[in-house]
N, C-alpha and C positions, 0 to 999 in steps of 0.2 A: 745591369741591375743585380746580376748574380753575386757580385762581390759585396754589395750592400746587403743583399739577402743573407749571405753567409755571416756577415758581422752581426746583424740584428738577430738572426736565428740563434747565435751563440750567446748574445748578450741578454736578451729579454727573457727572464725567467719568472717575473712577477707581473701581474696585470696583463693588459693586451694592447698591442699597437697594430693598427691596420694601415698599410701603405698602398695607395693607389698609384701605380706607375704611369708614365707618360702615355702608355697605350691603353689605359683604362683597366688593367688587370689588378685585382686586389691580392695583397700578400699579408698574411696574418702571422703575428709573433706573440708568444706568451700564452699562458693557460687561462687568462682572464681572472675573474674574481674581484675582490675588493681593490679599490683604487687607493693607493697609499696616501694617508692624510697629509704627510709632509709635502706631497706634490701639489696639493691644493684641495683635495677632498671632493672634486667633481667626479661623478660616476664615469667609469670608462666605457668602452675602449677609447683610446686616443686615435684619431684618424688624421692622416696627412696625405696630401696629394702632390705629386711631382708634375709640374706643368711644362717642363722643358725636357727634351730627350737627353740633354747633357747632364741633367741634375744628379742622377744616381752615381755616375762615374766621378763627377766633380766632388761629391760629398765623400765618397769612400777613399779617394786618393789621400786625403788628409782631412778627417772629420772636423777638426776644430776650425780650419779655414773654409773648407768646402761647404759645410752646413751653414755657417754664418753668411757666406756670400749667396748661397742658394736662397736663404730666407730673405736677405736684403733685396735681391733682384726679383723676388716673386716666383722663383722656380720651385720653392717648397712652401706649401700653404697648409697651415694647421686649421683643421675644420672646427667650427664652434660645436659645443660650448667651450672647448679647450683653446689654449693659446700657446705661443712659443715657450713661455715659461713652463707651462705644464709639460710640454714635450721634452725640454732640456732636462728638467729635474727628474722626469720619469726615466729617460734613457740613462742618465748618469747614475741614478739610484740603482739601476740594474747593472750598469757597466762597471761600477766601482769595484765589484768583486773580481773583475778582470785586471784592475789597476789602471792608472792614468795612461799607461802606454797604449791602451786600446783606442784612445782618442787622438793619439799623436801620429806623426808621419810614419809610414810603413817602410821597412827596408833599411839596412845599415847606411846606404849612401844618402838617402833622403834625410835620415835622422842626423847624420853628420853635417849635411848641408844646412839644415835648419839650425843646428847648434852654432855653426860658424856664422850664419847670417845674424842670429840673435846677438852673438858676441860683438860683431861689427856695429850693429844698431845701438849697442850699449855704450859706444864711445861718444860721450856728450861733451864735446869741446864747447867753448863759449857760444859760438855762432849757432851750432846745431842745438845746444841746450835751450836757447831762446826760441828757436823755430819749433822745437818739440813742445815747449810750454805753451806757445801761442796756439799750436794745433789743438791741444787738449783743453786749455782754459780760456781761450779768447773767443769762444762761441758767444752768442748773444746773452746778455744778462737775463733776458726774458725766459730763455731756456732753463737756466739753472734755478731761477726762483720758482719755477713750476714743478720741480721734482725734489729739490733740497729742502731742508728745514728753513725756517724764517731767518736764521742767522747764517745760512749758506755754508754749513760745515760739510765739506766734500770728503769726509773720512768717516770711519766707523763710529756709530753711536754706541753708547754704553747702556745695556739693558740690565737693570738690577733685579727685574722680575723674571722668573722662569717662563712665564707666559708673556711674550712680547706684545700681545694685543692690549695688555693692561697699561702700557706705557706709550705715550705719544712720541713721535720722532723728535719733536721740540724738547720734550722732557729728557729723552735719552741723550740728545746732543748736549744739553746743559749738564747732565750728569757726567758725560765724557770730559767736558772741560774741567769740571771740579776734580775728577779723578786724576787728570794730567797735572793740573796746577798743584795739587797736594804733593805730587812726586817731585815738583821743582823746589819745594821747601823754601818758598819765597818769604821775605820779611817785609812788613810794612815800615814806613819811615820811622815811626815811633819806636819800633823794635830794632832799628838799624842805625842808631846814632843820629836820627833826624834826617838821614839821607834816603831818598827814594832809590830803590834798586834799578839797575839798568839791564834790560832784557833784550836779547836778539831773537826774533822769531823768523826762522829761515823757511821759506816757502809759505808765506803768510796767508795765501788764499785771498778771501774777501775780507780779511781783517777781523773776523769774529773773535778768535782766540786772543789776539793782541789787545783788543778793546776790553775783553773780559778780564784779562790779567790786570790791566790798568784800573778797572773799576773795583776789583777785589783787593788790590794791594797798593794802589796809588803809586805804581812804578812807572818808569819811563820805558817805552818799548819802541824798538826799530824793527819794522817788518820789511822783509825783502822778498821779491818774487820776480819772475821773468815775463809774466803776462800783463801787457799794458792796461787792459781794462780792469783786471783785478786790483792793480795799484790805484788807478783812478777812482774806482768804487770805494776802496778802503779809505783813501784820503777824504772822500766826500763824507763817509760815515764819521770819521774822526772830527771833521769840521762841524758837522751837524750836531754832534754830541758835545762840542765845545772842549775837546781834549786834544786838538791838533798840535798844541804846544808840547804835549807829553807823549803822544802816540803818533809816530811818523812812519810813512810807508814809501819805499823807494824801489824804482825799477832797476834792480841790481842783481848781478850774479853773486852768490854768497862768497865766491872766491875773491871778490873785490872788496869785501867789507873789511874795515880796519877798526882798531880801537880795542877796548877791554869791556867785558860784560860780566855782570854778576850771575846771570842765568842765560841759558840758550835753550830754545825749543825748536824741534823740527817735527812737524806733524804732517804725515803724508808726503815727505820730501825724499827720503832715501830711495823710494821706488824709482825716482827719476835721475838719480845720480849716476848709476852705472857702476858695475863692480870694479872696472878698471880705475875708477876715480875714487874708490873708498879710501885708499891711503891719503889722497889729497884732502878729502873731506874731513877725516879724523885729525890729520895734522893741522889743518887750518883752523878748525873749531877749537882745538886744544890751545892754539896760540891766542885765540880771541877770548877765551874764558879765563877769569881770574883764578888764582890758585885755590881759593876756597869756594869756587863756584860749583854749580850743578848743571848738567845738560840732560834733557829728557828727549828721547826719540820715540815716535810712534809711527809704525809703518806696517804695511801688509807683509806677511812673511810665509815661508814654507816651513812646515813642521818636520820635514825630512831633510834630505841632502840637497845641495845646490842643484839647480836645474837651468831652464831657460824659458823665456816668454814665448807663448805660442804666436804663430805668424799673423793670425787674424787680429789679435790685440795690438801687436806692434804696428801693423799697417793702418788700422782704422781708429784706434782709441788712444793708445799711449806709445807713440814712437819713442824709441830710446829707453823705454821702461823695463824694469826688471824687479821681481819680487825676491828678496834675499832670504837665504837660510840663516838661522841663528849663528851657525858656525862662522859664516862669512863676516857677520857684524862684529862678533866678539874677537875673532882673530885679528882683524885689521885695526880695531880700536886699541887692543892691547899693545900692538906694535908702535902706537903713537902716543903712549903715555897715559892712556885712560884706564880707570878701574871701574868695572861694572859692579854696581852695588845692588841693583834690583832688576829682575827680569820677570815679565808677566806675559803669558800666552793667552790672548783673548780669542776664544774659539768661535762660537756661533753668533757673536754680536754683529758681525758684518753681514751675515746672511739675513738677519732680521732687518738690518738697515737697508740692504739692497732690495729686499722684498717691498719695503715701503716706497723706496725710490721708483721701483717698477710700477707700483699701483698709482703713484702720483703722475708718472709719465703717461700711463694709459688714460688717466682722467683728463689729460690735456692733449689728447691726440690731435684734435682739430687745430689748436693753436700752434703746435709744434710742426705739423705738416705745412701750415701756412708760412711759418718762419723759414722752413727748409723744404722738404718734400717727403713723399712716402718712403723712399729709399733710406733717407736719414732716420726717419722715425723707426723703421724696422731695424736698422743698424743699432739704434740706441736700445731698443727692447732686447735685442740679442746680447748686447754687451752687458746689460744689467742682469738678465737672467743667467747668462753664462758665468758672470762673476759670482752671483749668488750660489750657483751649484758648486763652485770651487771651494766655497767656505762651508757649504752644507754637506755635500757629498764627497768633496775632495779633501785635500790635505792642507789647504790654506788657513792661516790664522792671522792675527795681528800681534806684532811684537811691541811691547813697551819696555824700553831699556833706560835705566837711570845711570848716568856716567858721572864720575868725579875725578879730579886730579889728586885730591887729598881725602882720604877716607874719613877724616874728622869733620868733613863738610856737612854731614847729615847725622841725625840722631842714631843711637846704637840699635834701636829696635824699630819695627815697622808700625808701631801703634800710632805714630804721628800721622801716617797716611790716612787711616780711617777717621781719626779725629778731625783732621783738617778738611777732608772731603765732605764730611757731614756738616761742618760749619759753613762751607761754601755752598752746599746744596740748600741749606736753610736761608742763605742770603740771596740766592739767585732768583731772578724773576723769569718765569717761563713764558716766552712770547707766544702769541697766537699766529698760526700760519694764515697769511692773508687770503689764501685760496681754499681754506677749509670750507667744504660744502655747507656745514652748519652755520658758519658765519655769513656766508653768501645768502643762505635761505633766510636768516634772521634779518639781514639788511633789506631784502626784498619784501 
């Protein structure tokens, strides 16, 4: 316990954290006082109990792995009225002045070992890429529909209001799609010589963005992904909407796609490619895009230098995943004939998105534990809260990059982006979330 005691004593300088160890002894950290509203606004102190004698050492050896597993296994219990999100945001709000290294592996040997393991995990050959995708995205449909928005957008939503409580998740995800589509500079058939544009959507998820593009621009879209149920669900949606002749989804590695496309989108895809495969990604997409085409990429990113994915996330949530620094994306794209025309760093949008996903997960605790078990439920909570803190208290952002092969492919100024996104927002229909408590109450 003394190592954990040493870390918390150094880290906690605001608020109060009380830890009851396995032997029943209380350890208090911090001066107390107001509980930071960013953490949730519930009055402190935060109290946690360690229920296993191995918990303290397991946590302190590598906080990001140990704390997650301790919570999953029930070795670490956050006492009401607080929860694991409160604890994670509270500790990281305090610890961020020490830097991210305070939460990573200790000692040069462990750090080097973790970095090496992360690099090996990032090698996504075709077989491992599909296995990794299935691990992440082939969970039951019922899980995703209970915490995502109605369109199942599993990437950052776009909050146009400073106060995120004024915008529903469904609205923010619709605004995200409009924002991205505007950057693609798509043309409708009547503005393109009567021909519908052909779009490739790499990592298409559950089909929402591809279907949105077809609806707004009457374009033809091919969506590809590696999770069988995502593709099955996407094709079901296209057929139900009567557009399966124009919007098709295939269980396919992007490296196997052939042909030529007017536009390419990759939303939440580059995090799964792996840095070693960036040259291949940019070379192949460059070959697929027409000379006057546009490619838009939206991904989680680091606002600083390159790093590596923590072990807990690699093991339990995104095997093979890596969040890139801007330098990695720009350097590799330039080597393969791309010109970067627009870069936007999206800062707190994902923290607001993850907070809503967390709230919706808590709302469906009973259903999720029945689908899986308590360990899975606690794992999912830790994942969502941990991801939120990295965008709220850490250095994570979302990158949106616009790539072209010929700089004349887009207008000379950015005004078209705001004009087009405003038009798209005006045309978009905001769906209602089927699990909204107010809708359920009205039905009853």
